[in-house]
C-alpha positions in Angstrom: 85.7 110.9 32.7 88.7 110.0 34.8 88.4 107.0 37.1 90.2 107.1 40.4 92.6 104.2 41.0 91.3 101.6 43.3 93.2 101.7 46.7 95.8 99.1 47.1 95.0 96.7 50.0 97.4 97.1 52.9 99.4 94.1 53.9 98.3 92.3 57.1 101.1 90.0 58.2 99.3 89.3 61.4 97.0 87.1 59.4 99.9 84.9 58.2 100.2 81.3 59.4 101.9 81.0 62.8 105.2 79.1 62.9 105.0 77.7 66.4 101.3 77.2 67.3 100.7 77.8 71.0 98.1 79.7 73.0 99.5 82.6 75.1 98.5 83.6 78.6 98.6 87.3 78.1 99.3 89.7 75.2 98.9 93.5 75.4 100.4 96.9 76.0 102.1 98.4 79.0 102.7 102.1 80.0 100.1 103.8 77.8 99.6 107.4 78.7 95.9 108.2 78.9 93.5 110.4 80.8 91.0 108.7 83.1 87.8 110.1 84.5 87.3 110.1 88.3 84.0 110.9 90.0 84.3 114.3 91.6 83.6 114.6 95.4 80.8 117.1 95.6 81.6 118.6 92.2 82.1 117.7 88.5 84.1 114.7 87.4 87.8 115.1 87.0 90.2 114.0 84.3 93.7 112.9 85.5 96.7 111.5 83.6 97.3 107.8 84.1 99.7 105.0 83.0 97.6 102.1 81.6 98.5 98.5 81.1 96.1 96.2 79.2 96.3 92.5 78.2 94.1 89.7 76.9 94.8 86.0 76.5 95.3 84.5 73.1 93.5 81.2 73.2 93.6 80.4 69.5 96.8 78.6 69.1 96.8 79.1 65.3 96.3 82.9 65.6 99.6 84.9 65.2 98.5 87.8 67.3 95.7 89.9 68.8 94.1 93.2 67.6 96.1 95.6 69.7 94.8 98.8 68.0 91.3 97.9 69.0 92.3 97.6 72.6 94.0 101.0 72.5 91.1 102.8 70.9 88.5 101.2 73.2 90.5 102.2 76.3 91.0 105.7 75.1 87.3 106.1 74.5 86.0 104.4 77.7 88.5 105.6 80.3 88.0 109.3 79.4 84.2 109.2 79.1 83.0 107.0 82.0 84.0 107.6 85.6 86.1 104.8 87.2 84.0 102.3 89.1 83.6 98.5 89.4 80.7 98.4 86.8 82.6 100.6 84.3 85.7 98.4 84.6 83.6 95.3 84.0 82.0 96.8 80.9 85.4 97.9 79.6 87.0 94.5 80.1 84.0 92.8 78.4 84.4 95.1 75.4 88.2 94.3 75.3 87.4 90.6 75.1 84.7 91.2 72.5 87.0 93.3 70.3 89.2 90.3 69.7 86.4 88.4 67.8 86.9 85.0 69.5 90.6 85.1 70.0 90.4 85.9 73.8 88.3 84.8 76.8 89.8 87.0 79.6 91.2 90.5 80.0 93.0 92.5 82.6 93.7 96.2 83.2 96.1 98.1 85.4 95.8 101.9 86.0 98.4 104.0 87.9 97.6 107.6 88.7 97.9 110.1 91.5 94.7 111.0 93.4 94.5 114.5 95.0 92.5 114.8 98.3 91.9 118.1 100.1 93.0 117.7 103.7 92.0 120.1 106.5 94.6 121.5 108.9 94.6 120.2 112.5 93.4 123.4 114.2 93.1 126.3 111.8 90.6 126.7 109.0 93.4 126.1 106.4 93.4 123.2 104.0 95.8 121.8 101.4 96.0 119.1 98.7 97.8 115.8 99.3 98.6 113.4 96.5 98.1 109.6 97.0 99.7 107.3 94.4 97.0 104.7 93.4 97.1 101.5 91.4 93.8 99.8 90.3 93.9 96.3 88.8 90.9 94.6 87.3 90.7 91.1 85.7 87.7 89.5 84.1 87.8 85.8 83.9 84.9 83.4 83.2 82.5 86.3 83.9 84.0 87.0 87.3 85.5 90.4 88.0 88.5 90.5 90.4 89.3 94.0 91.5 92.1 95.2 93.7 93.4 98.7 94.6 96.7 99.8 96.0 97.6 103.2 97.6 100.2 104.7 99.9 99.9 107.0 102.9 102.7 109.2 104.4 102.8 109.8 108.1 105.2 110.7 110.9 106.6 108.1 113.3 108.2 109.0 116.6 110.3 106.3 118.2 109.0 105.1 121.6 112.5 104.0 122.8 114.0 107.4 121.9 111.1 109.1 123.7 111.7 107.1 126.8 115.5 107.9 126.7 114.7 111.6 126.2 112.3 111.7 129.1 115.0 110.2 131.3 117.5 112.9 130.3 114.9 115.6 130.9 114.1 114.2 134.3 117.8 114.1 135.2 118.3 117.7 134.3 115.2 118.7 136.3 116.6 116.9 139.3 120.0 118.7 138.8 118.5 122.2 138.4 116.1 121.9 141.3 118.3 120.0 143.7 117.8 121.4 147.2 115.2 123.9 146.1 112.1 123.5 148.3 109.3 124.1 148.1 108.6 124.1 144.4 105.8 126.2 143.0 103.8 125.5 139.9 105.1 128.8 138.4 108.7 127.7 138.9 108.2 124.4 137.2 106.2 125.8 134.4 108.8 128.5 133.7 111.6 125.9 133.7 109.7 123.6 131.3 109.2 126.5 128.9 112.9 127.5 129.0 115.8 126.1 127.0 116.8 124.1 130.1 113.5 122.3 130.1 114.4 120.4 126.9 117.5 118.4 127.4 116.8 115.8 124.7 114.2 115.1 122.0 113.1 111.8 120.5 113.8 111.1 116.9 111.0 111.1 114.4 110.8 110.5 110.6 108.6 110.6 107.6 107.2 107.2 107.1 105.0 105.4 104.5 102.3 102.8 104.6 101.8 100.9 101.3 98.4 99.2 101.2 96.8 96.8 98.7 93.3 95.5 99.1 91.2 93.0 97.2 87.7 94.4 97.0 84.5 92.4 97.4 82.3 92.2 94.3 79.2 93.2 96.1 80.3 96.9 96.1 80.3 99.2 93.0 82.5 102.0 94.4 86.3 102.2 94.6 86.5 103.3 98.3 89.8 105.1 98.1 88.9 108.1 100.1 87.3 106.0 102.9 90.3 103.7 103.1 92.8 106.5 103.2 90.8 108.1 106.0 90.7 104.9 107.9 94.4 104.3 107.6 95.4 107.9 108.5 93.1 107.8 111.5 94.5 104.6 112.7 98.1 105.9 112.4 97.2 109.2 114.0 100.0 111.3 112.5 99.4 111.7 108.7 101.7 114.4 107.2 100.2 117.8 106.8 99.8 120.3 104.0 99.0 124.0 104.9 100.0 124.6 108.6 100.2 127.6 110.9 101.9 127.4 114.3 98.7 126.2 115.9 98.6 123.3 113.5 102.3 122.5 113.9 101.8 122.4 117.7 98.8 120.0 117.3 101.0 117.8 115.1 103.7 117.7 117.8 101.0 116.7 120.3 99.7 114.0 117.9 103.2 112.5 117.6 103.6 112.4 121.4 100.2 110.6 121.7 101.1 108.1 118.9 104.6 106.9 119.6 105.2 103.8 117.4 107.7 101.4 116.1 107.2 100.1 112.6 105.6 96.9 114.2 103.0 99.1 115.9 102.2 101.0 112.7 101.7 97.8 110.8 99.3 96.5 113.4 97.4 99.8 113.4 96.9 99.6 109.6 95.9 95.9 109.9 93.2 96.7 112.4 91.8 99.4 110.1 91.6 97.1 107.1 90.4 94.0 108.9 87.2 95.8 109.9 86.2 97.0 106.5 83.2 95.2 104.9 84.3 96.2 101.4 87.7 94.5 101.7 88.0 90.8 101.0 91.8 90.6 101.6 94.6 93.0 102.3 98.3 93.4 102.7 100.3 96.3 104.0 103.9 97.3 104.3 105.2 100.1 106.4 108.6 101.8 106.2 110.1 104.2 108.7 112.8 106.2 107.0 115.0 106.4 110.1 116.7 109.6 111.2 118.8 107.7 113.6 120.1 105.0 111.2 121.2 105.1 107.5 118.7 102.3 106.8 114.9 101.8 107.1 112.8 99.9 109.6 110.0 97.9 107.8 107.2 95.6 108.7 104.6 93.8 106.6 101.2 92.2 107.4 98.4 90.6 105.5 95.0 89.0 106.1 91.6 88.0 104.8 88.2 89.3 106.0 85.1 87.1 106.5 
């Protein structure tokens, strides 16, 4: 009877003595491509691609390194099979620490992905998908979970100064075209306003972006992305649209006229929306207006903490 040779043990140089003994703050992997599971809104859960960073501390000064493969396999299993939430992130970080068998006492995780939300048109029954870049960061230290979330919202900003200058030019043309004409009827003025002569100047507007980051309170289990996006877009008043017909485009023009704003105004609007949210412990926002008048951007930043 032929005996199979015994397998040769594989070398494990990670177990070798360390040359310069010292604990390390963080050790891990960045930029791993993995699917993550998101709770579906009114439907089944979704799997979306994400870029994942993970790290643990190395508290044992004499240990050469951590068990990285264990982290990878655990992330791959957990992120794909359990919908993203504060409790699921806590469980995952606890498992990451436990996988190191005493080498680590804390862990952190960063997830970057694009979240799709179905947004209704302003007036018609149409709807379209908008993507929102999201970053979630979770850290477990001494049993305490710190959870933060970042996202960005695109909107239109129409310059108040440019609007005032345009109104002045339009008024001057009206005075020129109707000089000496009396009396003026409503029909005459309406027809003039609807003609090419009725638009002597237009204010400049541009696509703009609000980048938001919030620290979430531990009392809440959900990751309130949808609610926070809604709050910020409502505060700004002019979120960019997806599927539009002429009625929707006209409504968008009306919204811009009703929400003239400098970047300073936009930053204060976002701040007001975040300051009133009970789920948010602290927040910071940066708005950028990608100017159509200038070859540079107008930016403003604001931050605060909630009670």
